[in-house]
BATORNU-276710 format. One line per 8 residues: their letters; for each residue x, y, z of C-alpha. Coordinates in nm, 3 decimals, m for minus. Layout:
BATORNU-276710
a	X,Y,Z ~ ...
***
This chain:
BATORNU-276710
masplrms	m1.099,0.571,m3.478 ~ m1.312,0.657,m3.178 ~ m1.640,0.840,m3.239 ~ m1.671,1.208,m3.135 ~ m1.913,1.100,m2.860 ~ m1.666,0.852,m2.712 ~ m1.383,1.105,m2.735 ~ m1.598,1.355,m2.550
rlrralls	m1.674,1.101,m2.276 ~ m1.305,1.020,m2.239 ~ m1.212,1.388,m2.209 ~ m1.477,1.431,m1.937 ~ m1.347,1.124,m1.751 ~ m0.991,1.251,m1.776 ~ m1.090,1.595,m1.650 ~ m1.275,1.439,m1.358
tlvtasva	m0.971,1.227,m1.270 ~ m0.735,1.523,m1.281 ~ m0.964,1.738,m1.067 ~ m1.003,1.460,m0.811 ~ m0.627,1.406,m0.802 ~ m0.562,1.776,m0.751 ~ m0.789,1.772,m0.446 ~ m0.686,1.436,m0.301
gpvagaar	m0.312,1.469,m0.365 ~ m0.233,1.741,m0.110 ~ m0.450,1.573,0.154 ~ m0.277,1.235,0.114 ~ 0.071,1.369,0.055 ~ 0.185,1.377,0.415 ~ 0.108,1.008,0.464 ~ 0.182,0.865,0.124
paavqapv	0.355,0.523,0.143 ~ 0.650,0.629,m0.073 ~ 0.755,0.877,0.199 ~ 0.843,0.599,0.445 ~ 1.220,0.546,0.471 ~ 1.351,0.196,0.389 ~ 1.693,0.043,0.324 ~ 1.814,m0.095,m0.008
ppalaplr	1.739,m0.469,m0.002 ~ 2.009,m0.725,m0.084 ~ 2.051,m0.832,m0.446 ~ 1.890,m1.171,m0.512 ~ 2.010,m1.419,m0.772 ~ 1.740,m1.604,m0.972 ~ 1.623,m1.926,m0.812 ~ 1.706,m2.214,m1.046
tftpaala	1.537,m2.476,m0.831 ~ 1.245,m2.468,m0.591 ~ 1.356,m2.742,m0.356 ~ 1.243,m2.700,0.006 ~ 1.600,m2.617,0.108 ~ 1.649,m2.353,m0.163 ~ 1.317,m2.191,m0.084 ~ 1.382,m2.192,0.290
eryavtrd	1.710,m2.011,0.231 ~ 1.539,m1.749,0.012 ~ 1.260,m1.698,0.265 ~ 1.517,m1.644,0.541 ~ 1.711,m1.384,0.339 ~ 1.392,m1.196,0.256 ~ 1.276,m1.209,0.618 ~ 1.601,m1.038,0.715
aiqaaert	1.527,m0.764,0.459 ~ 1.179,m0.712,0.605 ~ 1.321,m0.687,0.956 ~ 1.579,m0.433,0.839 ~ 1.297,m0.226,0.687 ~ 1.104,m0.256,1.015 ~ 1.399,m0.118,1.212 ~ 1.439,0.171,0.968
aaahgdrw	1.069,0.259,0.984 ~ 1.074,0.249,1.363 ~ 1.385,0.469,1.379 ~ 1.208,0.731,1.164 ~ 0.893,0.724,1.377 ~ 0.677,0.541,1.120 ~ 0.504,0.325,1.378 ~ 0.225,0.206,1.146
raamlrvm	0.471,0.074,0.887 ~ 0.697,m0.075,1.154 ~ 0.406,m0.266,1.309 ~ 0.292,m0.393,0.972 ~ 0.643,m0.509,0.880 ~ 0.673,m0.689,1.214 ~ 0.371,m0.896,1.113 ~ 0.514,m0.960,0.766
adparrfl	0.838,m1.089,0.922 ~ 0.653,m1.373,1.097 ~ 0.852,m1.694,1.030 ~ 0.533,m1.863,0.909 ~ 0.515,m1.628,0.610 ~ 0.713,m1.685,0.290 ~ 0.843,m1.405,0.068 ~ 1.050,m1.452,m0.245
sfdgrdgg	1.147,m1.085,m0.251 ~ 1.084,m0.761,m0.064 ~ 1.166,m0.393,m0.108 ~ 1.028,m0.134,0.132 ~ 1.106,0.169,m0.085 ~ 0.865,0.374,m0.301 ~ 0.547,0.236,m0.146 ~ 0.690,m0.114,m0.126
ravevfgd	0.721,m0.426,m0.334 ~ 0.670,m0.781,m0.212 ~ 0.631,m1.125,m0.366 ~ 0.463,m1.361,m0.120 ~ 0.396,m1.734,m0.154 ~ 0.071,m1.892,m0.033 ~ 0.093,m2.270,m0.033 ~ 0.372,m2.521,m0.086
lahaeria	0.565,m2.391,m0.386 ~ 0.816,m2.677,m0.380 ~ 0.543,m2.932,m0.460 ~ 0.293,m2.716,m0.648 ~ 0.130,m2.853,m0.962 ~ m0.073,m2.537,m1.026 ~ 0.059,m2.183,m0.971 ~ m0.146,m1.865,m0.994
vlvpgsdt	0.047,m1.537,m1.006 ~ m0.180,m1.260,m0.878 ~ m0.091,m0.916,m1.021 ~ m0.273,m0.637,m0.830 ~ m0.392,m0.301,m0.953 ~ m0.380,0.064,m0.855 ~ m0.325,0.183,m0.498 ~ m0.176,m0.149,m0.387
nldkygll	0.121,m0.091,m0.160 ~ 0.259,m0.208,0.173 ~ 0.012,0.005,0.369 ~ m0.281,m0.160,0.186 ~ m0.119,m0.501,0.148 ~ m0.393,m0.679,0.343 ~ m0.630,m0.666,0.045 ~ m0.382,m0.849,m0.179
rggamrlq	m0.294,m1.099,0.093 ~ m0.658,m1.173,0.177 ~ m0.749,m1.238,m0.185 ~ m0.446,m1.460,m0.241 ~ m0.526,m1.665,0.070 ~ m0.888,m1.716,m0.032 ~ m0.789,m1.824,m0.383 ~ m0.531,m2.070,m0.249
qelggrst	m0.792,m2.218,m0.014 ~ m1.038,m2.250,m0.303 ~ m0.776,m2.423,m0.519 ~ m0.681,m2.672,m0.250 ~ m0.379,m2.905,m0.233 ~ m0.091,m2.901,m0.482 ~ m0.176,m2.540,m0.565 ~ 0.016,m2.223,m0.487
vigwlgye	m0.084,m1.859,m0.523 ~ 0.187,m1.595,m0.547 ~ 0.096,m1.235,m0.469 ~ 0.320,m1.037,m0.705 ~ 0.340,m0.678,m0.586 ~ 0.645,m0.629,m0.804 ~ 0.591,m0.274,m0.926 ~ 0.502,0.076,m0.814
tpstvsae	0.130,0.093,m0.874 ~ m0.043,0.415,m0.983 ~ m0.293,0.598,m0.768 ~ m0.657,0.548,m0.862 ~ m0.702,0.928,m0.850 ~ m0.426,1.013,m1.096 ~ m0.385,1.058,m1.469 ~ m0.127,0.775,m1.462
vlttgrae	m0.397,0.516,m1.409 ~ m0.532,0.606,m1.756 ~ m0.198,0.534,m1.929 ~ 0.041,0.242,m1.966 ~ 0.320,0.444,m1.802 ~ 0.351,0.241,m1.481 ~ 0.304,m0.087,m1.670 ~ 0.595,m0.037,m1.911
paapdlsa	0.877,m0.076,m1.654 ~ 0.680,m0.339,m1.458 ~ 0.625,m0.578,m1.750 ~ 0.989,m0.691,m1.791 ~ 1.008,m0.771,m1.419 ~ 0.688,m0.975,m1.436 ~ 0.815,m1.156,m1.746 ~ 1.144,m1.239,m1.575
fvrelava	0.963,m1.369,m1.268 ~ 0.730,m1.594,m1.468 ~ 1.024,m1.728,m1.669 ~ 1.199,m1.808,m1.340 ~ 0.890,m2.001,m1.229 ~ 0.872,m2.189,m1.558 ~ 1.239,m2.291,m1.542 ~ 1.220,m2.406,m1.181
kpaarisl	0.876,m2.572,m1.214 ~ 0.857,m2.695,m1.577 ~ 0.573,m2.939,m1.505 ~ 0.351,m2.690,m1.321 ~ 0.050,m2.522,m1.480 ~ 0.108,m2.145,m1.444 ~ m0.166,m1.884,m1.476 ~ m0.163,m1.505,m1.453
lchsygsv	m0.450,m1.349,m1.261 ~ m0.456,m0.977,m1.335 ~ m0.680,m0.735,m1.147 ~ m0.765,m0.379,m1.254 ~ m0.447,m0.191,m1.357 ~ m0.258,m0.518,m1.307 ~ m0.417,m0.631,m1.634 ~ m0.224,m0.354,m1.813
vcgraasg	0.099,m0.497,m1.671 ~ m0.002,m0.847,m1.780 ~ m0.088,m0.720,m2.126 ~ 0.255,m0.566,m2.165 ~ 0.424,m0.885,m2.041 ~ 0.206,m1.140,m2.224 ~ 0.407,m1.197,m2.541 ~ 0.626,m1.504,m2.515
ldvadivl	0.527,m1.603,m2.161 ~ 0.490,m1.975,m2.103 ~ 0.159,m1.963,m1.915 ~ m0.161,m2.158,m1.962 ~ m0.408,m1.878,m1.890 ~ m0.422,m1.501,m1.855 ~ m0.726,m1.403,m1.650 ~ m0.834,m1.037,m1.659
vgsagigv	m1.076,m0.919,m1.390 ~ m1.205,m0.569,m1.321 ~ m1.011,m0.439,m1.618 ~ m1.075,m0.103,m1.782 ~ m0.856,m0.212,m2.075 ~ m0.503,m0.339,m2.127 ~ m0.372,m0.103,m2.392 ~ m0.449,m0.318,m2.697
ddvgalrt	m0.753,m0.358,m2.921 ~ m0.789,m0.737,m2.913 ~ m0.645,m1.065,m2.792 ~ m0.445,m1.112,m3.111 ~ m0.236,m0.806,m3.029 ~ m0.108,m0.980,m2.714 ~ 0.079,m1.239,m2.924 ~ 0.029,m1.508,m2.663
ratvwagr	m0.046,m1.878,m2.680 ~ m0.226,m1.860,m2.346 ~ m0.603,m1.871,m2.324 ~ m0.718,m1.518,m2.236 ~ m1.017,m1.490,m2.004 ~ m1.205,m1.180,m1.892 ~ m1.462,m1.127,m1.620 ~ m1.637,m0.824,m1.477
ssgdwvgd	m1.896,m0.815,m1.202 ~ m2.216,m0.621,m1.249 ~ m2.131,m0.401,m0.948 ~ m1.786,m0.296,m1.074 ~ m1.758,0.077,m1.155 ~ m1.493,m0.002,m1.418 ~ m1.777,m0.090,m1.654 ~ m1.856,0.281,m1.680
vphtrlrl	m1.504,0.383,m1.786 ~ m1.481,0.491,m2.155 ~ m1.301,0.223,m2.353 ~ m1.100,0.420,m2.604 ~ m0.767,0.598,m2.640 ~ m0.685,0.965,m2.687 ~ m0.345,1.037,m2.841 ~ m0.182,1.352,m2.703
pfttiglg	0.155,1.502,m2.803 ~ 0.352,1.331,m2.524 ~ 0.133,1.040,m2.415 ~ m0.178,0.836,m2.489 ~ m0.469,0.857,m2.245 ~ m0.707,0.564,m2.216 ~ m0.654,0.186,m2.216 ~ m0.834,0.082,m2.531
adpvspsf	m1.091,m0.187,m2.594 ~ m1.312,m0.337,m2.326 ~ m1.176,m0.686,m2.241 ~ m1.526,m0.829,m2.191 ~ m1.654,m0.701,m2.527 ~ m1.709,m0.962,m2.801 ~ m1.475,m0.777,m3.036 ~ m1.183,m0.812,m2.793
garvfvag	m1.190,m1.188,m2.830 ~ m1.134,m1.310,m2.472 ~ m1.336,m1.594,m2.324 ~ m1.577,m1.414,m2.092 ~ m1.687,m1.580,m1.769 ~ m1.959,m1.484,m1.523 ~ m1.813,m1.288,m1.230 ~ m2.117,m1.221,m1.010
dgghsdyl	m2.246,m0.889,m0.881 ~ m1.974,m0.776,m0.641 ~ m1.773,m0.456,m0.647 ~ m1.435,m0.374,m0.796 ~ m1.238,m0.534,m0.510 ~ m1.463,m0.837,m0.458 ~ m1.346,m1.084,m0.723 ~ m1.154,m1.297,m0.472
rpgvaltn	m1.424,m1.293,m0.207 ~ m1.645,m1.603,m0.173 ~ m1.882,m1.622,m0.468 ~ m1.914,m1.716,m0.832 ~ m1.615,m1.507,m0.944 ~ m1.376,m1.681,m0.704 ~ m1.518,m2.021,m0.797 ~ m1.477,m1.959,m1.168
iarivsgq	m1.126,m1.816,m1.133 ~ m1.018,m2.121,m0.933 ~ m1.163,m2.353,m1.198 ~ m0.975,m2.170,m1.474 ~ m0.646,m2.184,m1.281 ~ m0.706,m2.557,m1.227 ~ m0.749,m2.615,m1.601 ~ m1.127,m2.659,m1.588
apseeapr	m1.397,m2.466,m1.767 ~ m1.573,m2.209,m1.548 ~ m1.902,m2.327,m1.407 ~ m2.071,m2.027,m1.564 ~ m1.936,m1.883,m1.887 ~ m2.103,m1.574,m2.028 ~ m2.289,m1.625,m2.357 ~ m2.140,m1.460,m2.662
a	m2.328,m1.163,m2.800
***
């Protein structure tokens, strides 16, 4: 059970979050991504094979869906979204799925998936949506470049992420419906690419989604970065055969978030144990001194993440306390 001091800190953090959300919500409401109109995308059958021909067909279908969303956004006067979708529809880009509704969902491939021997699935955190998609794309591109040939990074924006200034970001509420979709996607990868080494790279609130999906997934590694907690007390509770890694930079504000849970009548606030704490049981690697969004920028964190995804030990692993 959490100490009275920790409970008090959590209540103060929750109050601060709710106050901030009450101020920021009305200001952002008129431009929130979920307000942009978008058509229902076509239903997609699971890909059973990742041959170049099968992937090219999927990429073409998804490009059509992006272009349909672009036309809808333009017709409703959403010029910013229409311009962004026009860029996403570039024939050089490769999407396995796309949905422009509710802030947007997209699964983009970076690298040659048909011939990949290593696959990293990047699961982003709060406030990631189509209007802020460049952050996810940039990180995925840098990781793929660091990994080099025979490696593919997949940016999996497959769920409606919570706002950073909301009470939802302190609960597992958005992760619960997202986890089955992530599990299904990873299983699809494993069936189509049985010889590939698959890793989950989970940033911020994305680590909560990964935690909910972890049990039974056929992945080599689960890498948690910038995580305030994943809703469990230790690695054993994940019931996974994967090696679980955790890294946090010294400049990441998440380190100041209280790591406990407060049970209320209708929900539980807080995400539990600190993933980089010795008691959690993850293998902790050095992640540099960057900020919360800097893990996939050039530096020791990116280098170590790429080594883990490649099946190598990180060049700098944090000593155990």
